[in-house]
C-alpha positions in Angstrom: -0.3 0.1 0.1 1.7 3.7 -1.1 0.6 6.1 0.9 0.5 9.7 -0.8 2.6 12.7 0.4 2.0 15.2 2.6 0.3 18.8 1.1 3.5 20.7 2.0 1.4 23.4 3.5 -0.1 21.5 5.7 3.5 20.1 7.9 3.3 21.2 10.7 7.1 21.3 13.4 6.9 21.1 17.1 9.5 20.5 18.9 9.7 19.0 22.5 11.4 16.2 24.2 11.4 13.3 23.4 12.4 10.4 25.6 14.5 7.4 24.8 13.3 4.0 23.6 14.6 1.3 24.8 14.3 -2.3 22.7 16.2 -4.8 23.2 17.8 -3.4 26.5 19.3 -1.0 24.3 18.9 3.2 24.2 17.7 4.4 21.3 17.8 8.1 21.1 15.0 9.4 18.7 16.2 13.1 17.0 12.5 13.2 15.0 9.7 11.4 14.3 7.4 12.1 11.7 3.8 10.8 11.1 1.3 11.2 8.6 -0.3 13.9 8.7 2.5 16.4 8.4 3.3 16.4 11.8 6.8 16.7 12.8 8.4 16.6 16.0 12.1 17.7 16.5 13.9 16.7 19.7 14.9 20.0 20.9 18.5 18.3 22.9 20.5 18.9 19.7 23.1 21.1 18.5 22.1 23.3 15.6 23.5 21.6 13.1 22.0 18.2 14.2 19.1 20.2 14.7 19.1 21.4 10.9 19.9 17.3 9.5 17.1 16.2 11.4 14.6 18.3 9.7 15.5 17.9 6.5 15.2 14.6 7.1 11.8 14.2 8.6 10.4 16.4 6.3 11.9 14.1 3.1 9.9 11.5 5.2 6.2 13.3 4.8 7.5 14.9 0.9 8.7 11.2 -0.1 6.9 8.5 1.5 7.4 6.0 0.2 11.3 6.4 0.3 12.8 3.4 3.4 14.9 4.6 6.0 
């Protein structure tokens, strides 16, 4: 099932602290999350270069949802 790209006028970015997840006993730091409705959450605990890289990464997920990680 192919997802459609989000209308770029509807993308909303929220800055917040995102708690790390634990999988198989390992801590995974989450820099950002992109949701199918165009909502992007960015972890505020990043340096500016990493923040910008994360924002671009998550925007690409919204605009090109068929692309893999």
